[in-house]
PDB file of N, CA, C and O in Angstrom, chain B, residues numbered from 101:
ATOM      1  N   MET B 101     -64.445 -66.783  51.007  1.00  0.00           N
ATOM      2  CA  MET B 101     -65.491 -67.774  50.896  1.00  0.00           C
ATOM      3  C   MET B 101     -66.035 -68.129  52.284  1.00  0.00           C
ATOM      4  O   MET B 101     -67.240 -68.297  52.468  1.00  0.00           O
ATOM      5  N   TYR B 102     -65.130 -68.237  53.247  1.00  0.00           N
ATOM      6  CA  TYR B 102     -65.568 -68.574  54.603  1.00  0.00           C
ATOM      7  C   TYR B 102     -66.436 -67.472  55.181  1.00  0.00           C
ATOM      8  O   TYR B 102     -67.424 -67.744  55.863  1.00  0.00           O
ATOM      9  N   GLN B 103     -66.068 -66.228  54.909  1.00  0.00           N
ATOM     10  CA  GLN B 103     -66.868 -65.108  55.398  1.00  0.00           C
ATOM     11  C   GLN B 103     -68.279 -65.166  54.817  1.00  0.00           C
ATOM     12  O   GLN B 103     -69.260 -64.901  55.512  1.00  0.00           O
ATOM     13  N   LYS B 104     -68.366 -65.512  53.544  1.00  0.00           N
ATOM     14  CA  LYS B 104     -69.671 -65.631  52.902  1.00  0.00           C
ATOM     15  C   LYS B 104     -70.454 -66.797  53.513  1.00  0.00           C
ATOM     16  O   LYS B 104     -71.654 -66.680  53.761  1.00  0.00           O
ATOM     17  N   TYR B 105     -69.782 -67.903  53.750  1.00  0.00           N
ATOM     18  CA  TYR B 105     -70.405 -69.091  54.337  1.00  0.00           C
ATOM     19  C   TYR B 105     -70.964 -68.790  55.730  1.00  0.00           C
ATOM     20  O   TYR B 105     -72.064 -69.227  56.069  1.00  0.00           O
ATOM     21  N   LYS B 106     -70.204 -68.045  56.531  1.00  0.00           N
ATOM     22  CA  LYS B 106     -70.614 -67.725  57.901  1.00  0.00           C
ATOM     23  C   LYS B 106     -71.355 -66.390  58.010  1.00  0.00           C
ATOM     24  O   LYS B 106     -71.782 -66.004  59.098  1.00  0.00           O
ATOM     25  N   HIS B 107     -71.506 -65.689  56.888  1.00  0.00           N
ATOM     26  CA  HIS B 107     -72.171 -64.381  56.863  1.00  0.00           C
ATOM     27  C   HIS B 107     -71.452 -63.372  57.760  1.00  0.00           C
ATOM     28  O   HIS B 107     -72.092 -62.582  58.455  1.00  0.00           O
ATOM     29  N   PHE B 108     -70.133 -63.405  57.737  1.00  0.00           N
ATOM     30  CA  PHE B 108     -69.307 -62.462  58.488  1.00  0.00           C
ATOM     31  C   PHE B 108     -69.120 -61.187  57.676  1.00  0.00           C
ATOM     32  O   PHE B 108     -69.156 -61.226  56.446  1.00  0.00           O
ATOM     33  N   PRO B 109     -68.923 -60.068  58.344  1.00  0.00           N
ATOM     34  CA  PRO B 109     -68.594 -58.835  57.611  1.00  0.00           C
ATOM     35  C   PRO B 109     -67.191 -58.957  57.005  1.00  0.00           C
ATOM     36  O   PRO B 109     -66.369 -59.739  57.482  1.00  0.00           O
ATOM     37  N   ASN B 110     -66.929 -58.190  55.969  1.00  0.00           N
ATOM     38  CA  ASN B 110     -65.638 -58.254  55.276  1.00  0.00           C
ATOM     39  C   ASN B 110     -64.464 -57.909  56.180  1.00  0.00           C
ATOM     40  O   ASN B 110     -63.340 -58.339  55.919  1.00  0.00           O
ATOM     41  N   GLU B 111     -64.701 -57.145  57.231  1.00  0.00           N
ATOM     42  CA  GLU B 111     -63.619 -56.715  58.111  1.00  0.00           C
ATOM     43  C   GLU B 111     -63.154 -57.831  59.051  1.00  0.00           C
ATOM     44  O   GLU B 111     -62.061 -57.750  59.613  1.00  0.00           O
ATOM     45  N   GLN B 112     -63.963 -58.855  59.223  1.00  0.00           N
ATOM     46  CA  GLN B 112     -63.612 -59.929  60.151  1.00  0.00           C
ATOM     47  C   GLN B 112     -62.708 -60.939  59.442  1.00  0.00           C
ATOM     48  O   GLN B 112     -63.017 -61.392  58.339  1.00  0.00           O
ATOM     49  N   HIS B 113     -61.601 -61.283  60.076  1.00  0.00           N
ATOM     50  CA  HIS B 113     -60.645 -62.217  59.495  1.00  0.00           C
ATOM     51  C   HIS B 113     -60.573 -63.475  60.342  1.00  0.00           C
ATOM     52  O   HIS B 113     -60.822 -63.450  61.547  1.00  0.00           O
ATOM     53  N   THR B 114     -60.232 -64.564  59.694  1.00  0.00           N
ATOM     54  CA  THR B 114     -60.122 -65.853  60.360  1.00  0.00           C
ATOM     55  C   THR B 114     -58.748 -66.430  60.061  1.00  0.00           C
ATOM     56  O   THR B 114     -58.278 -66.361  58.925  1.00  0.00           O
ATOM     57  N   THR B 115     -58.100 -66.997  61.071  1.00  0.00           N
ATOM     58  CA  THR B 115     -56.769 -67.564  60.864  1.00  0.00           C
ATOM     59  C   THR B 115     -56.878 -68.972  60.275  1.00  0.00           C
ATOM     60  O   THR B 115     -57.928 -69.612  60.334  1.00  0.00           O
ATOM     61  N   LEU B 116     -55.779 -69.424  59.715  1.00  0.00           N
ATOM     62  CA  LEU B 116     -55.738 -70.773  59.160  1.00  0.00           C
ATOM     63  C   LEU B 116     -55.938 -71.804  60.269  1.00  0.00           C
ATOM     64  O   LEU B 116     -56.568 -72.837  60.041  1.00  0.00           O
ATOM     65  N   ASP B 117     -55.418 -71.541  61.450  1.00  0.00           N
ATOM     66  CA  ASP B 117     -55.624 -72.456  62.579  1.00  0.00           C
ATOM     67  C   ASP B 117     -57.104 -72.564  62.940  1.00  0.00           C
ATOM     68  O   ASP B 117     -57.597 -73.654  63.229  1.00  0.00           O
ATOM     69  N   GLU B 118     -57.807 -71.443  62.923  1.00  0.00           N
ATOM     70  CA  GLU B 118     -59.241 -71.464  63.213  1.00  0.00           C
ATOM     71  C   GLU B 118     -60.005 -72.246  62.147  1.00  0.00           C
ATOM     72  O   GLU B 118     -60.942 -72.980  62.459  1.00  0.00           O
ATOM     73  N   LEU B 119     -59.604 -72.087  60.905  1.00  0.00           N
ATOM     74  CA  LEU B 119     -60.249 -72.825  59.821  1.00  0.00           C
ATOM     75  C   LEU B 119     -59.981 -74.326  59.939  1.00  0.00           C
ATOM     76  O   LEU B 119     -60.861 -75.144  59.673  1.00  0.00           O
ATOM     77  N   CYS B 120     -58.765 -74.676  60.338  1.00  0.00           N
ATOM     78  CA  CYS B 120     -58.440 -76.094  60.550  1.00  0.00           C
ATOM     79  C   CYS B 120     -59.366 -76.692  61.606  1.00  0.00           C
ATOM     80  O   CYS B 120     -59.887 -77.793  61.432  1.00  0.00           O
ATOM     81  N   ASP B 121     -59.564 -75.972  62.686  1.00  0.00           N
ATOM     82  CA  ASP B 121     -60.445 -76.446  63.751  1.00  0.00           C
ATOM     83  C   ASP B 121     -61.881 -76.570  63.254  1.00  0.00           C
ATOM     84  O   ASP B 121     -62.557 -77.559  63.535  1.00  0.00           O
ATOM     85  N   GLU B 122     -62.336 -75.582  62.528  1.00  0.00           N
ATOM     86  CA  GLU B 122     -63.717 -75.562  62.017  1.00  0.00           C
ATOM     87  C   GLU B 122     -63.987 -76.727  61.066  1.00  0.00           C
ATOM     88  O   GLU B 122     -65.037 -77.365  61.143  1.00  0.00           O
ATOM     89  N   PHE B 123     -63.032 -77.002  60.167  1.00  0.00           N
ATOM     90  CA  PHE B 123     -63.234 -78.033  59.148  1.00  0.00           C
ATOM     91  C   PHE B 123     -62.555 -79.355  59.476  1.00  0.00           C
ATOM     92  O   PHE B 123     -62.499 -80.258  58.641  1.00  0.00           O
ATOM     93  N   LYS B 124     -62.039 -79.462  60.696  1.00  0.00           N
ATOM     94  CA  LYS B 124     -61.409 -80.691  61.179  1.00  0.00           C
ATOM     95  C   LYS B 124     -60.293 -81.179  60.245  1.00  0.00           C
ATOM     96  O   LYS B 124     -60.274 -82.331  59.812  1.00  0.00           O
ATOM     97  N   VAL B 125     -59.375 -80.267  59.955  1.00  0.00           N
ATOM     98  CA  VAL B 125     -58.209 -80.565  59.124  1.00  0.00           C
ATOM     99  C   VAL B 125     -56.988 -80.622  60.036  1.00  0.00           C
ATOM    100  O   VAL B 125     -56.761 -79.710  60.832  1.00  0.00           O
ATOM    101  N   ARG B 126     -56.204 -81.690  59.923  1.00  0.00           N
ATOM    102  CA  ARG B 126     -54.989 -81.827  60.740  1.00  0.00           C
ATOM    103  C   ARG B 126     -54.013 -80.710  60.408  1.00  0.00           C
ATOM    104  O   ARG B 126     -53.884 -80.305  59.252  1.00  0.00           O
ATOM    105  N   LYS B 127     -53.337 -80.224  61.419  1.00  0.00           N
ATOM    106  CA  LYS B 127     -52.393 -79.114  61.245  1.00  0.00           C
ATOM    107  C   LYS B 127     -50.969 -79.620  61.053  1.00  0.00           C
ATOM    108  O   LYS B 127     -50.027 -79.027  61.580  1.00  0.00           O
ATOM    109  N   SER B 128     -50.803 -80.691  60.318  1.00  0.00           N
ATOM    110  CA  SER B 128     -49.462 -81.226  60.085  1.00  0.00           C
ATOM    111  C   SER B 128     -48.689 -80.311  59.135  1.00  0.00           C
ATOM    112  O   SER B 128     -49.257 -79.764  58.190  1.00  0.00           O
ATOM    113  N   ASP B 129     -47.415 -80.155  59.390  1.00  0.00           N
ATOM    114  CA  ASP B 129     -46.527 -79.286  58.594  1.00  0.00           C
ATOM    115  C   ASP B 129     -46.997 -77.846  58.555  1.00  0.00           C
ATOM    116  O   ASP B 129     -46.746 -77.128  57.588  1.00  0.00           O
ATOM    117  N   ARG B 130     -47.676 -77.429  59.604  1.00  0.00           N
ATOM    118  CA  ARG B 130     -48.152 -76.046  59.687  1.00  0.00           C
ATOM    119  C   ARG B 130     -46.950 -75.118  59.755  1.00  0.00           C
ATOM    120  O   ARG B 130     -45.920 -75.470  60.331  1.00  0.00           O
ATOM    121  N   HIS B 131     -47.074 -73.958  59.183  1.00  0.00           N
ATOM    122  CA  HIS B 131     -46.043 -72.921  59.142  1.00  0.00           C
ATOM    123  C   HIS B 131     -44.890 -73.276  58.208  1.00  0.00           C
ATOM    124  O   HIS B 131     -43.778 -72.772  58.366  1.00  0.00           O
ATOM    125  N   THR B 132     -45.158 -74.135  57.247  1.00  0.00           N
ATOM    126  CA  THR B 132     -44.223 -74.339  56.133  1.00  0.00           C
ATOM    127  C   THR B 132     -45.002 -73.995  54.873  1.00  0.00           C
ATOM    128  O   THR B 132     -46.229 -74.088  54.856  1.00  0.00           O
ATOM    129  N   ALA B 133     -44.315 -73.606  53.840  1.00  0.00           N
ATOM    130  CA  ALA B 133     -45.000 -73.188  52.611  1.00  0.00           C
ATOM    131  C   ALA B 133     -45.856 -74.323  52.045  1.00  0.00           C
ATOM    132  O   ALA B 133     -47.028 -74.122  51.726  1.00  0.00           O
ATOM    133  N   THR B 134     -45.271 -75.504  51.923  1.00  0.00           N
ATOM    134  CA  THR B 134     -46.040 -76.613  51.342  1.00  0.00           C
ATOM    135  C   THR B 134     -47.139 -77.082  52.288  1.00  0.00           C
ATOM    136  O   THR B 134     -48.234 -77.422  51.840  1.00  0.00           O
ATOM    137  N   GLY B 135     -46.864 -77.106  53.575  1.00  0.00           N
ATOM    138  CA  GLY B 135     -47.880 -77.531  54.539  1.00  0.00           C
ATOM    139  C   GLY B 135     -49.068 -76.599  54.561  1.00  0.00           C
ATOM    140  O   GLY B 135     -50.214 -77.047  54.527  1.00  0.00           O
ATOM    141  N   ASP B 136     -48.805 -75.300  54.618  1.00  0.00           N
ATOM    142  CA  ASP B 136     -49.895 -74.319  54.628  1.00  0.00           C
ATOM    143  C   ASP B 136     -50.684 -74.349  53.316  1.00  0.00           C
ATOM    144  O   ASP B 136     -51.906 -74.208  53.325  1.00  0.00           O
ATOM    145  N   ALA B 137     -49.997 -74.531  52.201  1.00  0.00           N
ATOM    146  CA  ALA B 137     -50.682 -74.598  50.902  1.00  0.00           C
ATOM    147  C   ALA B 137     -51.582 -75.830  50.837  1.00  0.00           C
ATOM    148  O   ALA B 137     -52.709 -75.750  50.347  1.00  0.00           O
ATOM    149  N   PHE B 138     -51.095 -76.960  51.326  1.00  0.00           N
ATOM    150  CA  PHE B 138     -51.882 -78.191  51.314  1.00  0.00           C
ATOM    151  C   PHE B 138     -53.111 -78.061  52.209  1.00  0.00           C
ATOM    152  O   PHE B 138     -54.214 -78.441  51.817  1.00  0.00           O
ATOM    153  N   ILE B 139     -52.916 -77.524  53.408  1.00  0.00           N
ATOM    154  CA  ILE B 139     -54.033 -77.323  54.334  1.00  0.00           C
ATOM    155  C   ILE B 139     -55.060 -76.365  53.729  1.00  0.00           C
ATOM    156  O   ILE B 139     -56.264 -76.600  53.829  1.00  0.00           O
ATOM    157  N   THR B 140     -54.591 -75.300  53.110  1.00  0.00           N
ATOM    158  CA  THR B 140     -55.492 -74.334  52.472  1.00  0.00           C
ATOM    159  C   THR B 140     -56.303 -74.997  51.359  1.00  0.00           C
ATOM    160  O   THR B 140     -57.495 -74.728  51.211  1.00  0.00           O
ATOM    161  N   ALA B 141     -55.659 -75.859  50.580  1.00  0.00           N
ATOM    162  CA  ALA B 141     -56.359 -76.571  49.502  1.00  0.00           C
ATOM    163  C   ALA B 141     -57.435 -77.495  50.066  1.00  0.00           C
ATOM    164  O   ALA B 141     -58.538 -77.562  49.523  1.00  0.00           O
ATOM    165  N   LEU B 142     -57.129 -78.203  51.144  1.00  0.00           N
ATOM    166  CA  LEU B 142     -58.122 -79.086  51.758  1.00  0.00           C
ATOM    167  C   LEU B 142     -59.317 -78.298  52.274  1.00  0.00           C
ATOM    168  O   LEU B 142     -60.465 -78.700  52.083  1.00  0.00           O
ATOM    169  N   ILE B 143     -59.044 -77.178  52.928  1.00  0.00           N
ATOM    170  CA  ILE B 143     -60.128 -76.340  53.441  1.00  0.00           C
ATOM    171  C   ILE B 143     -60.944 -75.771  52.288  1.00  0.00           C
ATOM    172  O   ILE B 143     -62.171 -75.716  52.366  1.00  0.00           O
ATOM    173  N   PHE B 144     -60.275 -75.348  51.222  1.00  0.00           N
ATOM    174  CA  PHE B 144     -60.976 -74.829  50.048  1.00  0.00           C
ATOM    175  C   PHE B 144     -61.954 -75.863  49.498  1.00  0.00           C
ATOM    176  O   PHE B 144     -63.101 -75.531  49.197  1.00  0.00           O
ATOM    177  N   LEU B 145     -61.513 -77.107  49.364  1.00  0.00           N
ATOM    178  CA  LEU B 145     -62.382 -78.151  48.818  1.00  0.00           C
ATOM    179  C   LEU B 145     -63.570 -78.426  49.742  1.00  0.00           C
ATOM    180  O   LEU B 145     -64.688 -78.625  49.267  1.00  0.00           O
ATOM    181  N   LYS B 146     -63.340 -78.439  51.037  1.00  0.00           N
ATOM    182  CA  LYS B 146     -64.438 -78.656  51.975  1.00  0.00           C
ATOM    183  C   LYS B 146     -65.425 -77.490  51.957  1.00  0.00           C
ATOM    184  O   LYS B 146     -66.639 -77.687  52.006  1.00  0.00           O
ATOM    185  N   LEU B 147     -64.892 -76.288  51.888  1.00  0.00           N
ATOM    186  CA  LEU B 147     -65.757 -75.104  51.850  1.00  0.00           C
ATOM    187  C   LEU B 147     -66.535 -75.031  50.549  1.00  0.00           C
ATOM    188  O   LEU B 147     -67.711 -74.667  50.543  1.00  0.00           O
ATOM    189  N   LYS B 148     -65.898 -75.370  49.469  1.00  0.00           N
ATOM    190  CA  LYS B 148     -66.562 -75.392  48.162  1.00  0.00           C
ATOM    191  C   LYS B 148     -67.738 -76.365  48.177  1.00  0.00           C
ATOM    192  O   LYS B 148     -68.801 -76.066  47.632  1.00  0.00           O
ATOM    193  N   LYS B 149     -67.550 -77.514  48.793  1.00  0.00           N
ATOM    194  CA  LYS B 149     -68.616 -78.509  48.881  1.00  0.00           C
ATOM    195  C   LYS B 149     -69.773 -77.985  49.731  1.00  0.00           C
ATOM    196  O   LYS B 149     -70.937 -78.185  49.385  1.00  0.00           O
ATOM    197  N   LYS B 150     -69.456 -77.317  50.840  1.00  0.00           N
ATOM    198  CA  LYS B 150     -70.500 -76.781  51.709  1.00  0.00           C
ATOM    199  C   LYS B 150     -71.299 -75.673  51.011  1.00  0.00           C
ATOM    200  O   LYS B 150     -72.500 -75.532  51.241  1.00  0.00           O
ATOM    201  N   LEU B 151     -70.638 -74.900  50.171  1.00  0.00           N
ATOM    202  CA  LEU B 151     -71.313 -73.822  49.450  1.00  0.00           C
ATOM    203  C   LEU B 151     -71.973 -74.298  48.156  1.00  0.00           C
ATOM    204  O   LEU B 151     -72.639 -73.521  47.471  1.00  0.00           O
ATOM    205  N   SER B 152     -71.785 -75.572  47.828  1.00  0.00           N
ATOM    206  CA  SER B 152     -72.347 -76.161  46.596  1.00  0.00           C
ATOM    207  C   SER B 152     -71.914 -75.422  45.345  1.00  0.00           C
ATOM    208  O   SER B 152     -72.724 -75.129  44.466  1.00  0.00           O
ATOM    209  N   ILE B 153     -70.606 -75.120  45.276  1.00  0.00           N
ATOM    210  CA  ILE B 153     -70.079 -74.464  44.070  1.00  0.00           C
ATOM    211  C   ILE B 153     -68.924 -75.278  43.500  1.00  0.00           C
ATOM    212  O   ILE B 153     -68.342 -74.897  42.485  1.00  0.00           O
TER     213      ILE B 153
END
């Protein structure tokens, strides 16, 4: 979704840390299963809103 939002080619990858910086999401509990899942969910919701879907 982020690649589509930024019009990046499919080969370009973005790290979760980069996404946190882009969407201003705190990196608390980073590198734990629950922390990474929670951060991913927050970024998903913000990205979904930006894409109007």
